[in-house]
C-alpha angles and dihedrals in degrees: 000000000000090000089055094050091046093048091048092048093050091047092052090047091052091049090050091050090049091050091050090052092050091050090046092241097125096104097048091046092048090048090050093049093048095046096051094045113027101022098035096130089051090046092052092050095046107031098149093049093046093049090046092054089049093050091049091053092050090045090054090052091050089047090054089051089052092048090050092049092050091049093051092048090046091053091049092051094050 
């Protein structure tokens, strides 16, 4: 039973990581994971800066989605 739960958990984790890669959210998620684990004292001292960096990274991912969408629409028009 424990093996089945562990296998399912790892499969879901792998699927989540693959989805993050497809959505270009790997860098923001990696940053978030590192900040709350490895750099926790720095994060607690600079919460606004750390959150701002995270939001900029997510914003860049959204901007890349928009650029891709514009390119696809542009290709369809021409």
